[in-house]
PAZAPA-4460 file (N, C-alpha, C; in steps of 0.05 Angstrom, whole numbers, plus 32768, in hexadecimal, padded with zeros to 4 digits):
% residues 231
    n_x    n_y    n_z   ca_x   ca_y   ca_z    c_x    c_y    c_z   seq   type   mol
   7F94   8184   825C   7F8A   816A   8254   7F99   814D   8258     1      M     A
   7FB9   8150   8251   7FCA   8142   8256   7FD0   8140   8272     2      Y     A
   7FCD   8150   8284   7FD8   814A   829D   7FBE   8144   82AC     3      T     A
   7FA6   813D   82A1   7F92   8135   82B1   7F80   814C   82C2     4      N     A
   7F86   8162   82BE   7F77   8175   82CB   7F5C   817B   82BA     5      Q     A
   7F4B   816A   82C2   7F30   816A   82B2   7F23   8183   82B9     6      A     A
   7F1E   8189   82CD   7F0D   81A4   82CD   7F16   81BF   82BF     7      K     A
   7F30   81BD   82C2   7F3E   81DA   82BE   7F41   81D4   829E     8      H     A
   7F49   81C0   8291   7F40   81B8   8272   7F29   81BA   826A     9      C     A
   7F12   81B4   826F   7EF7   81B9   826A   7EF1   81DA   826E    10      L     A
   7EFC   81E8   8280   7EF4   81FF   827F   7F05   8210   826E    11      K     A
   7F19   820C   8264   7F29   8213   824F   7F23   820E   8231    12      I     A
   7F14   81F7   8231   7F13   81EF   8217   7EF1   81F8   8210    13      S     A
   7EE0   8200   8225   7EC9   820F   8223   7ECA   8224   821B    14      A     A
   7EDC   8237   8226   7EE7   824E   8220   7EF1   8252   81FD    15      C     A
   7F00   823D   81FD   7F0C   823B   81DE   7EF3   8238   81CE    16      L     A
   7EDD   8229   81D2   7ECD   8224   81BF   7EB4   8238   81BC    17      Q     A
   7EB5   824C   81D3   7EA1   8264   81D7   7EAD   827A   81C4    18      S     A
   7EC8   8278   81BE   7ED2   828D   81AE   7ED4   8281   818D    19      H     A
   7EDB   8266   818A   7ED7   825C   8171   7EC8   8246   816F    20      S     A
   7EAC   824D   816C   7E9C   8235   816E   7E9F   821D   8158    21      P     A
   7EA7   8227   813E   7EAA   8213   812D   7EC1   8207   8129    22      E     A
   7ED7   820A   813B   7EEE   81F8   813C   7EE7   81DD   8149    23      H     A
   7EF4   81CE   8144   7EF7   81B0   814A   7F04   81AB   815F    24      L     A
   7F18   81B0   816A   7F31   81A4   8178   7F23   81AB   819B    25      L     A
   7F14   81C2   819D   7F0A   81C3   81BB   7EF7   81AB   81C1    26      P     A
   7EDC   81AB   81AA   7ECF   8198   81B6   7ED5   817D   81B3    27      V     A
   7EF3   8173   81A1   7EFD   8159   81A9   7F09   8157   81C4    28      L     A
   7F13   816F   81CC   7F20   8170   81E8   7F0A   8169   81FC    29      I     A
   7EF6   8174   81FB   7EE2   8176   8211   7ED2   8152   8211    30      Q     A
   7ED4   8148   81F7   7EC7   8132   81F3   7ED9   811C   8202    31      A     A
   7EF3   8123   81FF   7F0B   810B   820A   7F07   810C   8229    32      A     A
   7EFA   8121   8235   7EF7   8121   8250   7EE0   811A   825B    33      Q     A
   7ECB   8112   8247   7EB2   8108   8252   7EB0   80ED   825A    34      L     A
   7E9C   80DE   825E   7E99   80C3   825E   7E8F   80BD   8241    35      C     A
   7E8D   80A5   823B   7E88   8097   821C   7E6A   80A6   8212    36      H     A
   7E5C   80A2   8226   7E3A   80AB   8218   7E3A   80CB   8216    37      T     A
   7E48   80DA   822E   7E41   80F8   8225   7E56   80FE   8212    38      K     A
   7E6A   80ED   820E   7E81   80F7   81F1   7E72   80FB   81D4    39      A     A
   7E64   80E6   81DC   7E5B   80DD   81BB   7E41   80EF   81B7    40      I     A
   7E34   80F7   81D2   7E1B   810C   81CF   7E24   812D   81C3    41      E     A
   7E3F   8134   81D4   7E50   814C   81CC   7E58   814D   81AE    42      L     A
   7E67   8139   81A8   7E6E   8136   818D   7E52   812F   8179    43      L     A
   7E3F   8125   817C   7E2A   8128   816C   7E21   813F   8165    44      Q     A
   7E19   8154   8180   7E0E   816A   817F   7E1D   817E   8170    45      E     A
   7E3C   817F   8171   7E4E   8189   815C   7E4E   8187   8143    46      F     A
   7E4C   816A   8145   7E44   8167   8123   7E33   8172   8119    47      S     A
   7E17   8170   8122   7DFE   817D   8115   7E00   819A   8113    48      D     A
   7E0E   81A3   8128   7E16   81C5   8124   7E2C   81CE   810D    49      Q     A
   7E3C   81B8   8108   7E51   81C2   80F9   7E54   81AD   80E5    50      H     A
   7E45   81AA   80CC   7E47   8196   80BB   7E66   8198   80AB    51      Q     A
   7E70   81AD   80A7   7E8C   81AC   809B   7EA2   8195   80A8    52      E     A
   7E9B   8197   80C6   7EAB   8183   80D3   7EA2   8167   80D8    53      N     A
   7E87   8162   80CE   7E7B   8146   80D2   7E8C   812E   80D0    54      A     A
   7E94   8131   80BB   7EA8   8115   80B3   7EBE   810D   80C8    55      D     A
   7ECD   811E   80CD   7EDD   811C   80E6   7ED6   8115   8101    56      E     A
   7EBC   8125   8102   7EB1   8124   8120   7EA4   8102   811E    57      I     A
   7E98   80F9   8108   7E8B   80E4   8109   7EA4   80CE   810D    58      K     A
   7EBC   80D0   8100   7ED6   80BD   8106   7ED8   80BA   811E    59      L     A
   7EDA   80D6   8131   7EE0   80D0   814B   7EC9   80C5   815B    60      T     A
   7EB6   80C6   8154   7E9D   80B4   8160   7EA6   809A   815E    61      M     A
   7EA7   8092   8148   7EAA   8077   813E   7EC2   8067   814D    62      A     A
   7ED5   8077   8154   7EF1   8070   8160   7EE7   806A   817E    63      Q     A
   7ECF   8071   8187   7EC9   806C   81A1   7EB7   8055   81A6    64      S     A
   7EAE   8049   818E   7E9E   8034   8192   7EAA   801C   818A    65      I     A
   7EB2   800E   819B   7EC8   7FF6   8197   7EC3   7FE6   817C    66      E     A
   7EAA   7FDA   8179   7EA0   7FCA   8162   7EAB   7FD4   814A    67      E     A
   7EA6   7FF0   8148   7EAE   8000   812D   7ECF   8002   8130    68      L     A
   7ED3   8008   8146   7EF1   8015   8143   7F03   8000   813D    69      K     A
   7F01   7FEB   8134   7F17   7FD6   812C   7F10   7FCC   8115    70      Q     A
   7EFA   7FDA   8104   7EF6   7FCB   80E8   7F0C   7FDB   80D9    71      K     A
   7F0E   7FC5   80C5   7F25   7FCA   80AD   7F22   7FEA   80A4    72      P     A
   7F07   7FE9   8099   7EFA   8000   808F   7F06   801E   809E    73      G     A
   7EFE   801D   80B9   7EFE   8033   80D0   7F22   8038   80CE    74      M     A
   7F32   8020   80CF   7F4A   8020   80D3   7F5D   8032   80BD    75      G     A
   7F4F   8026   80A7   7F59   8036   808B   7F55   8054   808A    76      S     A
   7F3C   8058   8090   7F36   8074   8094   7F41   8085   809F    77      A     A
   7F44   8079   80B9   7F53   808A   80C8   7F70   808D   80C4    78      L     A
   7F7F   8079   80BA   7F9B   8079   80B2   7F99   808B   8094    79      A     A
   7F88   808E   8087   7F88   80A1   8075   7F85   80BC   807D    80      T     A
   7F74   80C3   808C   7F6E   80DE   8098   7F8C   80E9   80A7    81      M     A
   7F93   80D1   80AE   7FB1   80DC   80C5   7FCA   80DF   80AD    82      Y     A
   7FCB   80D2   8097   7FDC   80D1   8084   7FD6   80F1   8076    83      C     A
   7FBF   80F6   806E   7FBD   810D   8060   7FC1   812A   8075    84      H     A
   7FC2   8120   8091   7FCC   8139   80A0   7FEB   8136   80AB    85      K     A
   7FF8   811F   8099   8012   8118   809C   8018   8116   80BC    86      E     A
   800B   8104   80C8   8010   8100   80E5   8014   80E2   80E5    87      D     A
   8028   80D4   80DD   8033   80BF   80DA   802D   80AC   80F5    88      I     A
   803C   80BE   810E   8037   80AB   8122   8015   80A2   812C    89      N     A
   8009   80B5   8122   7FED   80AC   8129   7FE7   8093   811A    90      S     A
   7FEC   809D   80FE   7FE6   8088   80E9   7FF1   806A   80F4    91      T     A
   800D   806A   80FD   8015   804F   8109   8008   804C   8121    92      T     A
   8002   8055   8131   7FED   8050   8147   7FD3   803E   8142    93      D     A
   7FC4   8048   812A   7FB2   803F   8123   7FB4   8023   8119    94      V     A
   7FC4   801C   8109   7FC8   8000   8101   7FD2   7FF1   811C    95      F     A
   7FE3   7FFC   8128   7FF0   7FF0   8143   7FD4   7FE2   8157    96      T     A
   7FC0   7FF6   8157   7FA9   7FF4   816A   7F9A   7FD9   8158    97      Q     A
   7F94   7FE0   8140   7F83   7FCD   8136   7F93   7FB1   8132    98      A     A
   7FAE   7FAE   812D   7FBB   7F95   812B   7FB9   7F82   8146    99      I     A
   7FB8   7F95   8156   7FBC   7F8C   8174   7F9D   7F81   817E   100      R     A
   7F87   7F8B   8171   7F72   7F82   8178   7F68   7F69   816A   101      W     A
   7F71   7F6A   814E   7F6D   7F52   8142   7F7B   7F34   814B   102      Y     A
   7F94   7F3F   8158   7FAA   7F29   8160   7F97   7F20   8176   103      Q     A
   7F89   7F30   818A   7F79   7F1E   819E   7F61   7F13   8195   104      N     A
   7F52   7F1F   8183   7F3A   7F16   817F   7F33   7F06   8161   105      H     A
   7F46   7F0C   814F   7F42   7EFF   8137   7F61   7EF7   8126   106      Q     A
   7F70   7EE9   8139   7F88   7EE1   8133   7F8B   7ED6   8118   107      P     A
   7FA0   7EDA   8107   7FA0   7ECB   80ED   7F8A   7ED5   80DE   108      K     A
   7F73   7EE2   80DB   7F60   7EE6   80CE   7F6C   7EF7   80B2   109      S     A
   7F5B   7EFA   809C   7F66   7F01   8084   7F68   7F29   8094   110      P     A
   7F54   7F2F   809A   7F58   7F4A   80A2   7F6D   7F4F   80B5   111      A     A
   7F71   7F40   80C7   7F8E   7F42   80D4   7FAB   7F46   80C5   112      H     A
   7FA4   7F30   80B1   7FC2   7F2E   809F   7FC4   7F46   8092   113      L     A
   7FA9   7F4C   8081   7FAA   7F62   8078   7FB0   7F82   8084   114      S     A
   7FAC   7F84   80A0   7FB3   7F95   80AD   7FCD   7F97   80AD   115      L     A
   7FDC   7F7F   80B6   7FF9   7F7E   80B7   8008   7F88   80A2   116      I     A
   8001   7F82   8089   8008   7F85   806D   8007   7FA5   806C   117      R     A
   7FF1   7FB1   806D   7FEB   7FCA   806B   8005   7FDC   8080   118      E     A
   8004   7FD1   8098   8013   7FE3   80AD   8031   7FDF   809C   119      A     A
   803C   7FC3   8096   8053   7FC4   808E   805B   7FCE   8074   120      A     A
   8049   7FD7   805F   8049   7FE8   8049   804D   8004   804C   121      N     A
   8040   800D   8061   803A   802C   8070   8057   802B   8080   122      F     A
   8062   801D   808D   807E   8022   809D   8093   8023   808E   123      K     A
   8093   8014   8073   80AC   8017   8063   80AD   802B   8055   124      L     A
   8090   8038   804A   808E   8053   803C   8099   8068   8047   125      K     A
   8097   8065   806A   80A3   8081   8078   80B5   8077   808A   126      Y     A
   80C6   806C   807E   80E1   8062   808C   80DF   8053   80A4   127      G     A
   80CE   8040   80A8   80C8   8033   80C9   80D7   8019   80BE   128      Q     A
   80EA   8012   80B5   80F4   7FFB   80AD   80F2   7FEA   80C1   129      E     A
   80FD   7FEA   80DC   80FF   7FD5   80F0   80DD   7FD0   80F9   130      E     A
   80D0   7FE2   80F9   80B2   7FDA   80FB   80AA   7FC8   80E6   131      E     A
   80AB   7FD0   80CF   80A4   7FC0   80BA   80AE   7FA8   80BB   132      A     A
   80C4   7FA0   80C3   80D0   7F87   80C0   80C4   7F79   80D2   133      I     A
   80BB   7F7E   80EA   80B1   7F71   80FE   8090   7F66   80F1   134      S     A
   8083   7F77   80E4   806B   7F73   80DA   806A   7F5C   80C0   135      D     A
   8082   7F5A   80AC   808A   7F4F   809D   808A   7F35   80A4   136      L     A
   80A3   7F33   80BB   80A8   7F15   80C4   8090   7F09   80D0   137      E     A
   807E   7F1C   80E1   8064   7F09   80E2   8052   7EFD   80CA   138      Q     A
   804E   7F0C   80B6   8042   7F04   809E   8054   7EEA   8091   139      L     A
   806D   7EEE   8091   807C   7EDC   807F   807A   7EC0   8097   140      W     A
   807B   7EC0   80AD   8073   7EAB   80BF   805F   7E9B   80BC   141      K     A
   8043   7EAC   80B5   8027   7EA0   80B1   8030   7E8F   8095   142      Q     A
   8037   7E9A   807C   803E   7E8C   8068   8058   7E93   805D   143      N     A
   8069   7E7E   8067   8081   7E7A   805C   8088   7E79   803C   144      P     A
   806E   7E77   8032   8077   7E6E   8013   806B   7E8D   8004   145      K     A
   806B   7EA0   8015   8064   7EB7   8004   807C   7EC2   7FFD   146      D     A
   8083   7EC6   7FE8   809D   7ECE   7FD7   809E   7EED   7FD7   147      I     A
   8087   7EFD   7FD5   8082   7F19   7FD5   8087   7F23   7FEB   148      H     A
   8082   7F15   8002   8087   7F23   8023   809D   7F1C   8028   149      T     A
   80AC   7F08   8022   80C7   7EFB   8023   80D9   7F12   801A   150      L     A
   80D6   7F19   8001   80E1   7F2E   7FF0   80E4   7F4B   8000   151      A     A
   80CD   7F50   8008   80CC   7F6F   8013   80DA   7F6A   8030   152      R     A
   80D6   7F53   803C   80E5   7F55   8058   8101   7F51   8051   153      L     A
   8115   7F47   803A   8130   7F45   8039   8136   7F63   802D   154      I     A
   8123   7F76   8021   8124   7F8F   8013   812B   7FA5   802E   155      S     A
   8113   7FA3   8040   8115   7FAB   8058   812E   7FAD   806A   156      A     A
   8136   7F8B   8072   814E   7F87   807C   8165   7F95   806F   157      Y     A
   8169   7F94   8054   817E   7F9F   804C   8183   7FC0   8050   158      S     A
   816E   7FCC   8058   8172   7FEA   8066   817F   7FEC   807B   159      L     A
   8177   7FD2   8094   8180   7FD6   80AA   8197   7FBF   80B7   160      V     A
   8193   7FA6   80A5   81A4   7F8F   80B4   81AD   7F82   8094   161      D     A
   81BD   7F88   8084   81C2   7F7A   806B   81CB   7F62   8070   162      P     A
   81D4   7F58   8084   81D8   7F37   8089   81C4   7F28   808C   163      E     A
   81B2   7F2F   809E   819A   7F27   80A1   8188   7F20   8088   164      K     A
   818D   7F39   8074   817C   7F30   805D   818A   7F1D   804A   165      G     A
   81A2   7F1D   804D   81B3   7F0A   803B   81AB   7EEE   8045   166      K     A
   81A7   7EEF   805C   81A2   7ED1   8064   8188   7EC5   805D   167      A     A
   8176   7ED8   8063   8158   7ED6   8057   8157   7ECD   803C   168      L     A
   8167   7EDF   802D   8163   7ED8   800F   816C   7EBC   8005   169      S     A
   8175   7EA7   8017   8178   7E8A   8016   815F   7E7E   8012   170      K     A
   814A   7E8D   801D   8131   7E7E   801F   8120   7E85   8002   171      H     A
   812D   7E98   7FF1   8121   7E9B   7FDB   8129   7E82   7FC5   172      L     A
   810F   7E7B   7FBD   8113   7E62   7FA5   8122   7E6A   7F90   173      P     A
   8130   7E58   7F86   8146   7E5C   7F6C   8138   7E5F   7F53   174      S     A
   8145   7E69   7F44   8139   7E70   7F2A   8133   7E55   7F1A   175      L     A
   813D   7E44   7F1F   8139   7E31   7F10   811D   7E21   7F1A   176      D     A
   811D   7E29   7F38   80FA   7E18   7F3D   80E5   7E2F   7F3C   177      S     A
   80E8   7E49   7F2D   80D5   7E5B   7F27   80CF   7E56   7F05   178      M     A
   80BA   7E4F   7F01   80B1   7E4B   7EE6   809E   7E66   7EDA   179      S     A
   80AB   7E72   7EC7   80A1   7E87   7EB9   8090   7E7D   7EA2   180      L     A
   8076   7E86   7EA8   8063   7E77   7E93   8062   7E8E   7E7C   181      K     A
   8072   7E8B   7E63   806F   7E9D   7E4F   806A   7E95   7E31   182      V     A
   8057   7E9B   7E27   8052   7E8F   7E07   8065   7E97   7DF5   183      D     A
   807E   7E8C   7DF2   8097   7E99   7DE7   808A   7E9C   7DC8   184      V     A
   8080   7E82   7DBD   8078   7E82   7DA2   8064   7E9A   7D9A   185      E     A
   8050   7EA4   7DAF   803F   7EB8   7DAB   8051   7ED3   7DA9   186      A     A
   8067   7ECF   7DBC   8072   7EEB   7DBB   8086   7EEE   7DA8   187      L     A
   8095   7ED7   7D9C   80A4   7EDD   7D86   809B   7EE6   7D6A   188      E     A
   807C   7EDA   7D6A   806E   7EE2   7D53   8060   7EFC   7D53   189      N     A
   805D   7F0B   7D6B   8057   7F2A   7D6E   8061   7F39   7D59   190      S     A
   8052   7F4A   7D53   805D   7F60   7D3F   8070   7F74   7D49   191      P     A
   8074   7F76   7D65   8086   7F85   7D6D   809D   7F7A   7D7B   192      G     A
   80A1   7F59   7D74   80B5   7F4B   7D7A   80D4   7F52   7D6C   193      A     A
   80E6   7F5D   7D7F   80FD   7F5F   7D7A   8113   7F48   7D72   194      T     A
   8111   7F35   7D86   8121   7F1D   7D8A   8110   7F05   7D80   195      Y     A
   811F   7EEF   7D78   8114   7ED9   7D7A   8129   7EBF   7D85   196      I     A
   8119   7EAA   7D90   812C   7E99   7D94   8131   7E82   7D81   197      R     A
   8149   7E79   7D81   8152   7E6C   7D70   816A   7E54   7D77   198      K     A
   8161   7E3D   7D77   8176   7E2A   7D80   817C   7E2E   7DA0   199      G     A
   816A   7E36   7DA8   816D   7E3B   7DC9   8179   7E52   7DD5   200      G     A
   8183   7E66   7DBA   818B   7E7C   7DBB   817B   7E95   7DB7   201      K     A
   8179   7EA9   7DC4   816D   7EC3   7DB9   8181   7ED5   7DA9   202      V     A
   8176   7ED3   7D94   817E   7EE7   7D7E   8174   7EFF   7D72   203      T     A
   817A   7F11   7D5F   8172   7F24   7D56   815C   7F1D   7D3E   204      R     A
   8145   7F24   7D3B   8136   7F1B   7D25   813C   7F2E   7D0D   205      D     A
   814A   7F18   7CFA   814F   7F2A   7CDC   813C   7F26   7CCD   206      S     A
   8121   7F1A   7CD0   8110   7F14   7CB6   8105   7F28   7CB1   207      Q     A
   80FD   7F46   7CBC   80F6   7F56   7CAE   8108   7F65   7C95   208      P     A
   8124   7F66   7CA4   8135   7F75   7C92   8139   7F5F   7C7D   209      K     A
   8141   7F4A   7C78   8146   7F39   7C6A   8128   7F3A   7C4E   210      E     A
   8116   7F3D   7C5A   80F8   7F42   7C4F   80FC   7F5A   7C3F   211      Q     A
   8103   7F71   7C4C   8107   7F86   7C3A   811A   7F87   7C26   212      G     A
   812B   7F78   7C29   8144   7F75   7C14   8132   7F67   7BFA   213      K     A
   812B   7F54   7C01   8119   7F43   7BEF   810C   7F59   7BE0   214      G     A
   80F6   7F67   7BE9   80E0   7F7C   7BD6   80F1   7F90   7BCD   215      D     A
   810D   7F99   7BD5   8119   7FA8   7BC1   8127   7F9E   7BAA   216      L     A
   8132   7F88   7BAC   813B   7F78   7B96   8128   7F70   7B7D   217      K     A
   8110   7F6A   7B8C   80F5   7F67   7B76   80EF   7F81   7B67   218      K     A
   80EF   7F9A   7B72   80EA   7FAD   7B6F   80FF   7FB6   7B50   219      K     A
   8114   7FB5   7B5F   8130   7FBA   7B46   812D   7FAD   7B34   220      N     A
   8127   7F91   7B32   8125   7F7E   7B1B   810D   7F84   7B08   221      K     A
   80F6   7F8D   7B12   80DE   7F95   7B05   80E7   7FB0   7AF6   222      E     A
   80F3   7FC6   7B02   80FA   7FDA   7AF4   810D   7FD7   7AE0   223      K     A
   811F   7FC5   7AE0   8137   7FC4   7AD1   811E   7FB2   7AAF   224      L     A
   8111   7FA6   7AB7   8102   7F92   7AA2   80EF   7FAF   7A8E   225      L     A
   80E6   7FBA   7AA8   80D8   7FCF   7A9C   80E4   7FDF   7A8B   226      H     A
   80FA   7FE7   7A8F   8111   8000   7A7D   8118   7FE8   7A62   227      L     A
   8122   7FCF   7A65   8123   7FC4   7A49   810D   7FC2   7A3F   228      K     A
   80F5   7FBB   7A40   80DF   7FBA   7A2F   80DC   7FD6   7A21   229      K     A
   80E1   7FEC   7A33   80DC   800A   7A24   80F9   800A   7A0E   230      R     A
   810B   8002   7A13   8122   8000   79FD   8119   7FF0   79E6   231      K     A
***
């Protein structure tokens, strides 16, 4: 098949199929050698006869239909299938082809940007930092205020080019400019609070401890009064 010996390839694949009619690979090889219509017919026939392989056959058929091939759901399904088989290169190819299609037909659309983000996450997970950096840079250029993407980009650069990561970190907002909305009063009054804020400083809450001492002194005093009365 890979050396374009179509007739020889069909002959061998047909022989393989006759010996193992339930196996999927021979029919996929035959379909790859046929024109679009004939390939669909062959795959449909095999799917009808071997329901145990129907799902994978349908995915193969869908890949040959252009309007379905680039759907986010189809890309996700194919990526999941290849990941399950630990075929990292094929998974990357699925993302690459889908992103290229959206770049040409629906650039900057939510689906396009979502695919780029998913591709970057996948590549970072499987050690393809340089490829992931390209995707993350594209996302960041679309939205320079996206701190999450910038942080991931800096993290990726720290693995391959620490100096570049350090330079990009200058674009992160300062701590003073980032407002952390926390209900301090509610936090301090919560039953599990260990620390309280006093005079602008955080100190350990000693109130439960002092209250415990007061209760103990009160009990001791009552006990002494009771003993005196008995005397």
